C-alpha positions in Angstrom: -8.3 -12.6 -9.5 -7.4 -10.7 -12.6 -8.3 -7.2 -11.7 -6.0 -4.6 -13.2 -4.8 -1.8 -11.0 -6.9 1.4 -10.9 -6.8 4.5 -8.9 -10.2 6.2 -8.3 -11.0 9.5 -6.6 -14.3 11.3 -6.5 -13.9 14.8 -5.1 -13.4 17.7 -7.5 -9.7 18.3 -6.5 -9.1 14.5 -6.4 -10.4 14.0 -9.9 -7.2 15.8 -11.0 -5.3 13.1 -9.2 -7.2 10.5 -11.1 -6.4 12.2 -14.4 -2.7 12.5 -13.6 -2.4 8.9 -12.5 -4.3 7.2 -15.2 -3.9 9.5 -18.1 -6.1 8.1 -20.9 -6.3 4.7 -19.2 -4.4 2.3 -17.0 -6.6 -0.6 -17.8 -4.5 -3.5 -19.0 -1.2 -1.7 -18.4 -0.6 -2.7 -14.8 0.5 -6.2 -13.8 -2.2 -8.2 -12.1 -2.0 -8.4 -8.3 -0.9 -11.5 -6.4 -3.5 -13.1 -4.2 -2.9 -13.3 -0.4 -1.8 -16.8 0.6 -4.0 -19.0 2.7 -3.3 -18.6 6.4 -2.1 -22.2 6.7 1.1 -21.2 4.8 2.1 -18.5 7.2 4.2 -19.2 10.2 5.2 -17.2 13.3 8.8 -16.1 13.2 11.2 -13.2 14.1 9.7 -11.0 11.4 6.1 -11.2 12.4 4.3 -8.9 14.8 1.0 -7.6 16.0 -0.6 -4.6 14.4 -3.0 -2.6 16.5 -6.0 -1.2 14.5 -7.8 1.9 15.8 -10.9 3.0 13.9 -13.3 1.4 11.6 -11.8 -1.1 9.0 -12.2 -0.3 5.4 -14.5 -2.6 3.4 -13.1 -5.1 1.0 -14.6 -4.8 -2.5 -14.4 -6.1 -6.0 -14.8 -2.5 -7.1 -11.3 -1.2 -6.0 -10.5 1.6 -8.4 -14.1 2.0 -9.6 -16.6 4.8 -8.9 -18.5 2.7 -6.4 -15.5 1.7 -4.4 -17.1 1.9 -0.9 -13.8 3.0 0.8 -13.7 6.3 -1.0 -14.4 9.2 1.4 -13.9 7.0 4.5 -11.4 7.7 7.3 -8.7 5.0 7.2 -8.0 3.2 10.5 -4.8 4.0 12.3 -2.3 1.2 12.4 0.3 0.9 15.1 3.1 -1.6 15.1 6.9 -1.9 15.2 9.6 -1.8 12.5 12.3 -4.3 12.0 14.4 -2.6 14.7 11.6 -2.8 17.2 10.7 0.9 17.1 7.1 2.1 17.1 5.5 3.0 13.7 2.1 4.7 13.4 0.3 4.8 10.0 -2.8 6.9 9.3 -4.5 9.8 11.0 -4.1 13.5 10.1 -0.8 14.8 8.7 0.9 14.6 5.3 -1.0 13.0 2.5 0.3 9.5 2.3 0.5 6.3 0.3 0.1 3.2 2.4 1.6 0.2 0.6 1.2 -3.4 1.6 3.9 -5.7 0.3 4.4 -9.5 0.4 8.0 -10.7 0.1 6.9 -13.6 -2.1 4.9 -11.5 -4.6 6.9 -10.9 -7.8 5.0 -7.7 -8.6 5.9 -6.4 -5.1 9.5 -7.3 -5.8 9.4 -5.3 -9.1 7.6 -2.4 -7.5 10.0 -1.8 -4.6 13.0 -0.6 -6.7 10.8 1.6 -8.7 9.6 3.4 -5.6 13.1 3.6 -4.2 14.3 5.2 -7.4 11.4 7.7 -7.4 12.2 8.6 -3.8 15.9 9.3 -4.6 14.8 11.5 -7.5 12.6 13.5 -5.2 9.4 12.6 -7.1 7.6 11.5 -4.0 8.4 14.6 -1.9 5.5 16.0 0.0 3.9 12.6 0.5 4.6 10.1 3.3 5.2 6.6 2.0 4.2 4.1 4.7 4.6 0.4 4.4 3.3 -2.8 5.9 4.9 -6.1 5.1 2.4 -8.9 5.3 1.7 -12.5 4.2 5.0 -13.5 5.6 6.1 -17.2 5.6 9.3 -19.1 5.8 7.9 -21.5 3.2 7.5 -18.7 0.6 10.2 -17.2 -1.7 12.3 -14.2 -0.8 12.1 -14.6 2.9 12.5 -12.7 5.2 11.1 -9.3 4.2 13.6 -7.5 6.5 16.6 -8.7 4.4 14.7 -8.0 1.1 13.9 -4.4 1.9 17.3 -3.8 3.4 18.9 -5.1 0.2 16.7 -2.8 -1.8 17.6 0.2 0.4 14.0 0.8 1.2 13.9 4.2 2.9 10.3 4.5 4.2 8.7 3.8 7.5 7.6 0.1 7.7 5.5 -1.9 10.1 7.0 -5.4 10.2 4.9 -8.3 9.0 1.4 -8.7 10.2 0.5 -11.6 12.5 -1.3 -14.6 11.1 -4.6 -12.8 10.9 -3.1 -10.0 8.6 -4.8 -7.4 10.8 -3.3 -4.4 9.1 -3.9 -5.6 5.6 -7.4 -6.7 6.4 -8.2 -3.4 8.2 -7.4 -1.6 5.0 -9.6 -3.9 2.9 -6.8 -5.6 1.2 -7.2 -8.7 -1.0 -4.1 -8.9 -3.2 -0.6 -7.5 -3.5 0.9 -5.0 -4.0 -1.9 -3.0 -2.5 -2.0 0.8 -2.3 -4.3 3.0 -0.3 -4.0 6.8 -1.0 -4.9 9.1 1.9 -5.3 12.9 2.0 -4.0 15.1 4.9 -7.1 14.2 7.0 -6.5 10.5 6.7 -9.4 10.1 4.3 -9.2 7.5 1.5 -9.1 9.2 -1.9 -8.1 6.1 -3.9 -7.0 2.4 -3.8 -5.1 0.3 -6.2 -4.1 -3.4 -6.6 -1.3 -4.6 -8.6 2.0 -3.2 -10.0 1.8 0.5 -10.9 4.1 2.2 -13.4 6.7 4.7 -12.2 4.8 7.6 -14.0 1.6 6.6 -12.3 3.2 6.6 -8.8 5.0 9.9 -9.4 1.8 11.4 -10.7 -0.2 10.2 -7.7 2.4 11.6 -5.4 2.4 15.0 -7.1 -1.4 15.4 -6.8 -1.5 13.9 -3.3 1.0 16.5 -2.2 -1.2 19.2 -3.7 -4.1 18.0 -1.5 -2.0 18.7 1.6 
């Protein structure tokens, strides 16, 4: 899969978000996403857990980032799980506009993206937007295991649902196919954009600014 990262939105206000995120174009500027590993490589361990999905799953599509992405305008399902400390985390539903980010510990583009987002958070460039995370595709046989130590090492400050179970329920419910995977939601929990692959700091900050305005 060699799709570049895109961010598509279709409502009049959301088109401003598209312009801010992409500028003239993002095609070819983002690192390609990493494919999800086959389920046979995943193993149950202390960092996996179940994710409850409430609502209709988003469709997978080869048109993520395109005008005909079938997820645009749909309510995202609500994900409920636990963080690495065992506390309940709920992602989705009405509230602040949010970026839902799916990360795999073994994905080099995820590893590069995390410190970028941490820096943007410290700089206040993500204010007004909730950043929610799901770690997924977890396996002892893959590099940079476990995700809990990785994110702690990076001082990751955002709510995180610990790794999906072997069926990748959360990732699949949001229509994910590759990492890192972003789903952008307005204050009603409706999808206004999706992206696959590593995004630049300016793209993420621009998306956050326009998402905050949608709230």
